[in-house]
N, C-alpha and C positions, 0 to 999 in steps of 0.2 A: 532563428534567421530564415529557415525555410517556411515557416508559417507567415513571417512578414513578407517575404517574397511572393507568397501565394495571394496574401491580401492585396499587394500592390498590383499584380498581375490582374487579379479579378476586377479590381476597380478601374484599371486601364480597359479592360475588356468591355465592362459596363459603359464607361464613358464613350468608347468608340462606337459600340452598338447604339447608344442613344443619339449620337451625332449622325450616325448612318441613317437611322430612322427619320431623323429631322430633314436630311437632304431629301430623302424620298417623299416625305410629307408635302413639302413645298410650303409657299409663304402663308397659306391659310392657317396652319397649325404651328407655325415657327415660334410665335411668341409663348404659346402654352407649353411647347416642349422645351423652350429655353427656361421657362419659369421653373420646370421640374428639374433642370439640370443647375439651378441657381447655386448649388453647394460647390459646384466646380468653377465658379467665376474667379477670374483674376482679380486680385485686390491690391490696392496701394496703401502705403502707410505700414505702421508697425503692428504687431499682433493685437487683436482686439480694437483696432482703430481703423480709420479709412472706409472707403465704400467700394461697392463692385464697380468695375470699369463698365462703360456702357455695353449693352449687348451686341451692337453692330460692330463696335472696336473688337470684342472678343472673338466674334465670327469671322472678322476679316483676317484677324491674327492667324486663326487656324487655317484659313484658305491660302494665305501667302506664306505659311510656314514661319511666321515671325513670333517670337515669344519674348516676354519683358520680365526682367527682375528689377523691380522699381522700389524695393523695400528692403529691410534688413534680411539676412540670411537666418531664418529660424525654422522650427519644425513645420509651421504652416506653409511658408513660401517654399521650402525645400520639397516637401511632399507634393504640393501642387505642381511644381516645376518638373519633378520626376514624372508624374502621371502625364504631363502634356508632352513631354519628350517621348515617353512610351506610346502614346496615342499617335503622335506624328510618324513615328517608326512604323507603327502597324498600318497606317493608312497608305504611306507610301516609303517602303524601306530603301535607305540609300540616298534619298532626295535631301539636299542641303536644308538645314534648319538654321535660322538666324536668332541669335539670342542677344538682345540689347540689355545691357546692364547700367543702371544707375543706383548704386548701393554702397552703403558704408560697411558692408561685411556683417559679420555676426558669428553664429554658432559653427563651430569646427566640424562636429560630427554631421550637421545637416548639409554643410558644404561638401564633405566628403561623399554623401549620398547623390549629390548632383553630379559630382566628378565622376563617380563609378558608373552613373547611368549614361553620361556623355561618351565615356570610353567603351561602353558595352554595346550601344547601338551602332547599326551600320549607317546611319545617317550622320554625315559630317557637320558639326556644329560651328557655325561661323559667329565668332563673338565681336560685339561692338561696345566700346564704353562711351557713354553719353553722361556728361556731368562729372560722376566720380565713380571710381573703383578702388575700394580700400579693403585692406585685409583679405579676408576670403574671397570677396568680390573680385580682387585683383588676380587671385589664383584661378578663378573660374575664367577670367578673361584670357589669362595666358594659356589655359588648358584648351582653348578652340582649336579648331583645325589649323595646322600650320599653313601659313600663307594667307590665311583669312581672319587673323586676329587684328582688329582695327580699332582706333580711337578718334574721337572728333577732336579738332584742334584745341578746344578750350578745356578739355576734361583733365581731371587731376587723378593721378593713381598713386596709391600709398602701400608700402609693405612695412610690416613689423613682425616681431615674434609673436606667436599666439599667447593670449593671456589665458589664466586659469582661475576658476572659481572652485573653491573647496565645497564639497557637499554641505547642505544646510543641516543643522542639528549637531549634537554631540558626536564626536569621533574619537575613536581609539588611535593609540599611537601609531599601530600597525596600519590602520586605514589612512592615517595622514601620510605615512611614508609611501603607501601605494599611490596615493593621489600624486605626491611629488615625482615618483618614479614615471608615472604616466605622463605628467606634464613635461618631463625631460624628454620622453620617447616621442611624444608629438611635436615637441619643438625641433628635434633633430629630423625627424620625418618630413616636417614642414619645409625645412631648408633643402632637403634632397629633392622634394617634390618641384619646388621653384627652380632649382638647378635643372632639373629634367626638362621642364617646359621652357626654359630660356637659353638653353645651351647651343641650339641651332641659329637662332636669329640674332644673338648678341654679338656686338662688335668684339668684346672681350668675354669668353665665357667665364663664369665665376663657379667656384667650388662650393659645395654645400657649407663647408667651414667658412668660407668668405662671406656668404650670404648671411649665415648665421650672425656673424659679427656686424655686418651692415644693418641688420634688422633689430639690433639691440634697442634702437629708438626709432619712432615713427620716421620713415624715409619717404619723401614726396617726389614725384616724378611728373614733368610735363609730358605731353603726347611725345615729343620728340625725343626726350630722355628715356621715355619707357621703351621706345623703339630701339635706342642704343642698348638697353639692357636686355633686350630680347623678349620683353613681355608683350609685345605687340610686334606685327610685321609692316603696319603702314598707318598713315594719319589721313583721315577722310578730309578732302578739301573740296574747292569748287573751281571750275574752270571759267574764267571771264570770257564774254563774247557776246555776239548778237543773240537775241531771244532768250530762252529760259537757260539759266545755268544747269550744268550737268555734274553730277557727283565725279569726283576724281580722287585718287589715292596716291600719296607720295610714299616712297619706300619700297612699294611693291609694285611690279610691272603689270599691267593689264588687269588690275584688280578693280571691281566696281562694288 
């Protein structure tokens, strides 16, 4: 664990140093510096698929402190998001970071790596659900800064118990029992985690046991229903009027 932490910290430092040099170099060398940092590009789609987002979008995201999770939660997307969070924390500690999520969820351990990083940094992470937040993505949404967990009106949010895959290849009986025990521990921890993140915002707080029963099947929520559950604090809307419409939020006062 110590070695892994050092690797992550070194990678974050290298990323921060490279982008700092990019800012100092100016437009003349910007394209070349970005090409050298291509391994850190945001990617859409599942592992091994998709294409890097445009450089200007990636650069703008860093400037305005907006991050995107628009794929499944897996090792690649989790590692990248952890590095981005650490980088933005290093650049401006304590300044809010907006995390926009449109994800079907995925790996339990990768999601926990993101969760632990969100809790460890001083920068509050404001979460937004755009499209869908399912499974682990819903937990990431609920884990955002209280009062700043929002969903767009048409988004759908889904919770269920974590699924489990046994290790590939032959397994001894003792190993199978260990896997089953771990699956049970993670299922109970999952319910406790969701209870923790939803207890303050819900109209009626649910116990871990109640949530565990609720999540025995896929349970879908509209944005308004997710707010009642305490998964989010408000729903992003638009105010009608003359000129350009401006963002507004129902359910939370004075949030934009």
